[in-house]
C-alpha positions in Angstrom: -14.8 5.8 20.1 -18.2 7.4 19.8 -21.5 5.5 20.0 -21.9 5.0 16.2 -21.8 1.6 14.6 -18.4 -0.1 14.2 -17.0 -1.6 11.1 -14.4 -4.4 11.0 -11.7 -4.7 8.3 -9.3 -7.7 7.9 -6.3 -7.8 5.5 -3.8 -10.7 5.1 -1.3 -9.5 2.5 2.0 -11.1 1.7 3.8 -8.9 4.3 1.4 -8.0 7.1 -1.5 -9.5 9.1 -3.9 -6.7 10.0 -7.3 -6.0 11.5 -9.0 -2.6 12.1 -12.1 -1.0 13.4 -13.5 2.1 11.8 -16.2 4.4 13.3 -17.0 7.5 11.3 -13.6 9.3 11.2 -11.9 7.3 14.0 -10.0 4.0 13.8 -8.2 1.4 15.8 -5.6 -0.7 13.9 -3.6 -3.8 14.9 -0.9 -5.1 12.6 1.8 -7.8 12.7 4.6 -8.1 10.0 5.3 -11.6 8.8 8.6 -13.0 9.8 11.3 -13.0 7.2 14.6 -14.8 7.7 17.9 -12.9 7.6 19.0 -12.2 4.1 15.6 -13.1 2.6 13.5 -10.8 0.4 10.1 -12.1 1.1 8.1 -15.1 2.1 6.6 -18.1 0.3 2.8 -18.2 0.1 2.6 -21.4 2.1 4.6 -19.7 4.9 2.4 -16.6 4.6 -0.7 -18.6 5.1 0.7 -20.3 8.2 1.9 -17.0 9.7 -1.5 -15.3 9.1 -3.3 -18.2 10.7 -1.0 -17.7 13.7 -1.1 -13.9 13.8 -4.8 -13.1 13.3 -6.3 -14.6 16.5 -4.2 -12.5 18.9 -4.6 -9.4 16.7 -8.4 -9.8 16.7 -8.4 -10.6 20.5 -6.5 -7.3 21.1 -8.9 -5.4 18.8 -12.0 -6.9 20.3 -10.8 -6.2 23.9 -11.0 -2.4 23.1 -14.5 -2.3 21.7 -18.1 -3.6 22.2 -18.3 -6.3 19.5 -22.1 -6.1 19.5 -21.7 -2.7 17.8 -20.0 -4.2 14.7 -22.4 -3.5 11.9 -20.5 -5.0 8.9 -17.2 -6.7 8.1 -14.9 -6.1 5.1 -12.0 -8.2 3.9 -9.4 -8.2 1.2 -9.8 -11.4 -0.8 -7.4 -10.7 -3.7 -4.6 -8.3 -4.7 -6.6 -6.3 -7.3 -10.2 -5.9 -8.3 -9.7 -7.7 -11.6 -10.6 -11.0 -13.0 -8.1 -13.7 -12.1 -6.4 -11.7 -9.3 -5.5 -14.3 -6.6 -3.0 -14.9 -3.9 -3.4 -17.7 -1.3 -2.5 -15.5 1.7 -5.8 -13.6 1.3 -7.8 -16.8 1.9 -6.9 -16.7 5.6 -8.4 -13.3 6.2 -11.4 -14.2 4.0 -12.2 -17.3 6.2 -12.0 -15.3 9.5 -14.0 -12.4 8.1 -16.9 -14.5 6.8 -17.0 -16.6 10.0 -17.1 -13.5 12.3 -19.8 -11.8 10.1 -21.9 -15.0 10.2 -21.5 -15.2 14.0 -22.6 -11.6 14.4 -25.3 -11.8 11.8 -23.9 -8.9 9.8 -22.9 -8.5 6.1 -19.4 -9.3 4.9 -18.0 -7.4 1.9 -15.2 -9.0 -0.3 -12.8 -6.3 -1.5 -9.3 -6.1 -3.0 -6.1 -5.2 -1.2 -5.5 -2.4 -3.7 -9.0 -0.9 -3.0 -8.1 -1.0 0.7 -4.9 1.0 0.1 -6.7 3.7 -1.8 -9.5 3.9 0.7 -7.0 4.0 3.6 -5.4 7.1 2.0 -8.7 8.8 1.5 -9.9 7.9 5.0 -6.7 9.1 6.6 -6.8 12.4 4.7 -10.6 12.8 5.4 -10.8 13.1 1.7 -13.7 10.8 0.5 -15.9 13.8 0.0 -13.4 16.6 -0.8 -13.6 18.3 -4.2 -10.3 16.9 -5.4 -11.3 13.3 -4.8 -15.1 13.4 -5.1 -15.1 12.3 -8.7 -12.0 11.3 -10.9 -8.4 11.2 -9.8 -5.2 9.3 -10.2 -3.9 6.8 -7.6 -0.3 5.6 -7.8 0.0 2.4 -5.7 3.7 1.8 -5.1 4.8 -1.0 -2.9 6.7 -4.3 -2.8 4.0 -6.1 -4.8 2.6 -3.3 -7.0 3.8 -0.3 -9.0 0.6 0.8 -10.8 -1.0 4.0 -11.9 -4.7 3.9 -11.7 -7.4 6.2 -13.1 -10.0 6.1 -10.3 -13.7 7.2 -10.0 -15.1 7.8 -6.6 -18.7 6.6 -6.9 -20.1 7.9 -3.6 -17.2 6.4 -1.8 -17.0 3.2 -3.8 -13.7 3.3 -5.7 -13.6 2.0 -9.3 -10.1 1.7 -10.8 -8.8 1.4 -14.3 -5.1 0.3 -14.7 -3.4 2.7 -17.1 0.3 2.5 -16.1 2.7 0.1 -14.4 6.3 -1.2 -14.2 7.3 -3.6 -16.9 9.5 -5.7 -14.5 10.4 -5.1 -10.9 8.2 -3.2 -8.5 9.6 -0.2 -6.7 9.5 -1.9 -3.3 11.2 -5.0 -4.7 14.2 -3.0 -5.8 14.4 -1.2 -2.4 14.3 -4.5 -0.6 16.8 -6.2 -2.9 19.3 -3.4 -2.5 18.6 -3.1 1.2 19.3 -6.8 1.8 22.5 -6.4 -0.2 23.5 -3.7 2.2 22.7 -6.0 5.2 19.4 -4.4 6.1 16.6 -6.6 7.5 13.5 -7.0 5.3 11.4 -4.9 4.7 14.1 -2.3 4.0 12.2 0.9 3.2 12.7 2.7 6.5 16.4 2.0 6.7 17.0 3.0 3.1 15.2 6.3 3.8 17.5 6.9 6.8 20.6 6.1 4.8 19.6 8.4 2.0 19.3 11.3 4.5 23.1 11.2 5.0 24.2 11.1 1.4 26.9 13.5 0.3 26.7 13.0 -3.5 23.9 13.0 -6.1 24.5 10.1 -8.5 22.6 10.3 -11.7 21.5 8.1 -14.6 18.7 8.3 -17.2 15.5 6.4 -16.2 13.7 3.9 -18.5 10.1 5.1 -19.2 8.1 4.4 -22.3 4.6 5.9 -22.3 2.9 4.8 -19.1 5.3 1.9 -18.5 8.5 2.2 -16.5 11.4 -0.3 -16.1 13.0 -0.5 -12.6 15.3 -3.5 -13.0 18.0 -1.1 -14.3 18.0 0.7 -11.0 19.0 -2.5 -9.2 21.8 -3.1 -11.7 23.1 0.4 -11.4 23.0 0.3 -7.6 25.0 -2.9 -7.6 27.6 -1.4 -10.0 27.9 1.7 -7.8 28.5 -0.4 -4.8 31.1 -2.5 -6.6 32.9 0.8 -7.5 33.1 1.8 -3.9 30.2 4.2 -3.6 28.8 4.6 -0.1 25.6 3.0 1.0 24.2 6.4 1.7 24.8 7.7 -1.8 23.4 4.5 -3.4 20.3 4.7 -1.2 19.7 8.3 -2.4 20.3 7.4 -6.0 17.8 4.5 -5.8 15.1 6.7 -4.3 15.8 9.4 -6.8 15.6 6.9 -9.7 12.2 5.7 -8.5 10.9 9.2 -8.0 12.0 10.3 -11.4 10.5 7.2 -13.1 7.1 7.8 -11.4 7.2 11.5 -12.3 7.8 10.6 -16.0 4.8 8.2 -16.0 2.6 10.8 -14.4 3.6 13.5 -16.9 2.8 11.1 -19.8 -0.6 10.2 -18.1 -1.4 13.9 -18.0 -0.8 14.1 -21.7 -2.9 11.1 -22.5 -5.7 11.4 -19.9 -5.6 15.0 -18.7 -4.5 16.6 -15.5 -6.1 15.3 -12.3 -5.3 15.2 -8.6 -3.0 12.4 -7.5 -3.2 10.2 -4.5 -0.1 8.2 -3.6 -0.5 5.0 -1.5 1.6 2.0 -0.7 4.6 1.4 1.5 7.1 3.0 -0.8 5.2 6.2 -0.8 5.8 6.6 3.0 9.4 7.5 2.0 10.2 11.1 3.1 12.4 12.0 0.2 10.0 10.9 -2.5 7.1 12.6 -0.7 8.9 15.9 -0.4 9.9 16.0 -4.1 6.5 14.9 -5.4 4.7 17.5 -3.3 6.8 20.2 -4.9 6.0 19.0 -8.4 2.4 17.9 -8.5 -1.0 18.6 -7.0 -1.0 15.5 -4.9 -1.8 14.0 -1.5 -0.1 11.1 0.3 -1.8 8.6 2.6 -0.6 9.3 6.1 2.6 7.4 6.7 1.1 4.9 9.1 -1.7 4.2 6.6 0.6 3.9 3.6 1.9 0.5 4.6 -0.3 -2.6 4.5 -3.2 -2.2 6.9 -6.9 -3.0 7.2 -8.2 0.5 7.8 -9.2 1.2 4.2 -11.0 -2.2 4.1 -13.0 -1.3 7.2 -13.8 2.2 5.8 -15.1 0.6 2.5 -17.2 -1.8 4.6 -18.7 1.2 6.4 -19.5 2.9 3.1 -21.1 -0.2 1.5 -23.1 -1.0 4.6 -24.6 2.4 4.7 -25.9 1.9 1.2 -27.8 -1.3 2.1 
């Protein structure tokens, strides 16, 4: 890394412990997935808190061994899922405690941020797009993961991202459906990568109408349809492709309705589900959109560190 100040980000989501250092347009990231038992589709919050408490010390030790910690100028941490009143998840308290302790020891500021802001910022940072014309002012961000399926109308206020929720799923999140069907197929959680691989080998395009009303989509039907297809003898490969197609078509319909209501704007896709190769390829052909780099689509602390850098420079 160059000789510029360093900025530390910490994120303790319900799936991943992560810490990152950002320096201008460079980054170092350390992540550790939480352990999920065979056949399970997630972890309890109490277990997540325990695992984050176990995972963070070695991750931070690895990270700090590669840098000069005296160069850390600010710390950022995700303290809640979304930047809205009442948003709370116990897992984030672990990262918050570590971040504020480290900042106090170093005598530098600590910025409390949301996990969702981190995802959006990671996408912009990875694309070097904070200051590009498409994302310099107003844009859409579609955050699609195991815990979120939300369309956000965003404003880039000199790198500080303000988000208004305008669309969402009415029931299951996209990543939840992927993981539920993946576990049914015997895939270990999280199942996104393996579902992507299976879909690449499909030999049939199954089809069914999606359920979208305005800026709200329902994805529980996708799970039921996939289970029905499997009961009727359809291959895992064809069901995987159907599931990804159903999600992609649902998101597309929500976006088209948003264009009608709020106007056409560039779209940034973030979140683990949006690292899927099939969905990315189809969306790119249809919309003026950008995707967070695959390694920054999944839960990580890079965006949190990038936002800490932007906020610190304003002090």
